[in-house]
Phi, psi and omega in degrees: 000166177235148181229133174241125180230132180206144179246130186242128171056026176070340186255341189240122179241126183227128175231129183239131178231145175218140186208170183212140172222154181221121183242138179235117185236122179218152181201158177220140183223151182216131175239112182220159175230148172215151183222167175071043186283148176301316175204175186249019183299312182268358180046232186281356181280358181213079183292335183291346180288350184281173177291123185306327178287347184244006175278144179205135175259118182275320188198138171217152182205164178211142174218153177212125173225151178229146177228119180250124184232147173227129181214157183211154177214141174236127174242134180225138182228130175248110176059025176057030175238324182242122183240143181224134176226133178226127184231156173213134175224148176235129183237127175243128183235141179287351180287346187245167184296166184303323182269358182231020186294331189256138171238144182239127191229096172278161171203158173200158181211142171232149176213155182231115176273094185287339182286347178268002175285147179306324186276000172240342189295337181269004181293135183278333186259333181280129177257322184201137173212109186224136179256137181229140173223130182217160175211138180205158175231148179218160184242162178226122176242033189286058174231169177278161180296155172074013174292347182265356184247159173286132178242152180255146176232180182229140181221141178258145176215156187269125183217124179049049173079009178208164180277136181236158184243137175233140177238135178195185180303140177089165176199165182289123179248359175174187180225151177210178183086170178300132179060024175059042189278339183253139180274149176255117193268127173224192178110009175287142180285147171221088185294342181271005182302137182214181182299139164278132186244132182236130173242143180220129172256127186225133171237127183226160178226133176245125184227136175216143180217168174055055184055038180062024173283345174230123180225140184225131172230131181227132177231139172243128185227154174227124184236132175231128179250124186238163178052049181303135177274114188222134173277109188249172175288131183270158173299137186302326183296346180285331189087000173246162181253330181232151172195151182273145183204159171267115188227133163070188182211141181233140178246136168233131179219150182182195183218142177232133183227135180232131179235126174239137185214153172234074185303326182229130178212097175237186177294328181252325184256142176216128174226120177237148180221150175230124183226139179214149181213141176222142179240124180229138173233125176262159176204132178276120181272324182212139176230024176080201177305127181087177187250000182208159174214138183253153175225144177259113175295348179074036179243339180239104181307125173081005180283339180078200188270117174233006167259120189247131171255112187239140179300136179071010175248169179282164175285161171072040180263128182261123177243136182190200185255135183279133183250132180248053174092199183241137175294130176271334188206167176294329178303315183292325180298312182295326184292328182288335169082022177282152176249337180212142176234106175047051177085357178253141178297150181301326180297342176270351181275143188228164170307141178100352175275158176292151177263102180283150179266128179283093189287329183256357175074023185266007177081009177226147171258108182226187179298340178289350181262001176297140178219159175291122185261342180166170175231141177282359181273124179281158177289317177199155176224162181184189178204162180214129176231126173246138174230120181242137184223140173232116191050251187261002187254136179217147179227133179234135178232121177246132184232147168236152179214156171214142186228131164104350184277150173252125184258128175274106185271082182291342177303324182295345178294315179275326185285353177231009181290327182079011184281153177292145178078006179248138171293148178234149180287153182301328181301335183301329180289333184242340186242009174266155185285147177210147184277157172278129184248146185234153173277188184290341179263011179080012178264144177291124172243354167218115178279111178291183177237105174266344176265058189274149173266336177239154180287173172283156182301148182082201181096167190290337186281355191298321186253029179229156174275122179237167180292349179294336187262357181257130182226155177294123182255017176294145180201164169228120184247129171275095193275322188206124175239123182229129175245130183223150178225126177265125181291339180100158188289328179299309177299314180299321182300326183293336176256015176083026179235168176273320182202154175224131183233127173265139181215156170222141184215159174223134179245146185048058177302308184202160172226128175264116183197158170272352185288135184274349180280188183289322189207120177288342182270079189215153168197105185267008177237053183277157181081150178048225186290346175306329182291346177280349181233066182295161173067039171262125182243107177220104180056034177291134179285129186290151178291141179273150171262128181240144176239141183212149168228152184186186180229146167245122179247134176243108183274000000 
């Protein structure tokens, strides 16, 4: 890129920048197996040394994408009081169709340094007062290559006593059903696919007073995303089940506030704090044909779509069946008065099964009883950092918090299933339902558990989203504690340095939460459509707690 900068008549400052970039991203992968090697000297470096009848290539692939970009920016300042910034960029991506490869994204901002005005410049207590207004657009090309083209796939089938291979339109994009027995077929072309675009309007205030010992920043924003890149269900007539398209519009709006302060500043004592809090509210403005769209997170085989995107509602809404405990006896089953539970006659329901809530009172548990179980969007998030120092000794404590989000703990589906070959949580040994057993004389020889938290293994609830998997994700995290001691300039000077600091710290010390999983601050479906289902926990690796000690040397 090139930059031109010039100051005119001491009052006008101008900077102009223009640039160009070109990205080339390519990759190739191969998944193959071989058995019956002559020897293991070369290990996987010579797959041909395996038995020819036992070698197999499962999958290989290649991708290539290119991104061509042109961009420019103009910065102008008048008397260091009135500031203007204007930018423009054009991006061309091979991931999109011939008529939609290019996206154009302008932005601009103006600000007013009110503290430099003559009527405020002489203020003794005011250090800064600045108003900001900005607007900008950005693009998203976060899909894999070749989505605008028809793609071919390969599948094997057993024929006349041997495996045969067929190649044709489409390919497997996922699995569904019990034990993932059914393939989800994709690969349909969409030559009209184009950039997802996000535009944001922001108004902000920067305030500082008392020699900047008190600083406040506040921003109010409105963000709108259109032409969302979503892998949606395809029309049955196409012969495909999934396909990428530009659908709908989503709005996010909110406020963010940051406060920095130095309440104590003396020769020996110093206390600084930083606090921030943010409130965001999302809303689906448009979802294309119809008023809703469902997604299957792929965590409960055969469950179907239970993440719903609905017009005029927020993102990340989990829909399922409300559970009112566990049936303790046949009497409780009869007393509820149901005739059918999710396609099964009431006669097949047994003590130890979950008790579903009949939302509409029709005596049946069907899809009509699906309700909103929670939202992955928190009411507010924030953080607080305090640093206190006495002479050369300092202590810093950083905390983060979130309130109001509901986490979908998909781990509980397998960890409470009671299936063979699955790990189970320890509570299953003491808090799952079990019957009371009697001997031939009518004496109790095994006291069951009728006041159970979890159902008995199996049952109709196994392949459905229920309220048992939704948990409060509010938390307070002690994220970082650091204790440091500076030896001082005199000591450091003796060894040829300006200063030496010793420190000890611990990160991710603890989390205060009601969530039963490893960490409530989680989302294992990030990127692409995963961003539409926040706060999903499925086999997420837990955050580590780390301890460290060290030295800082300033030469």
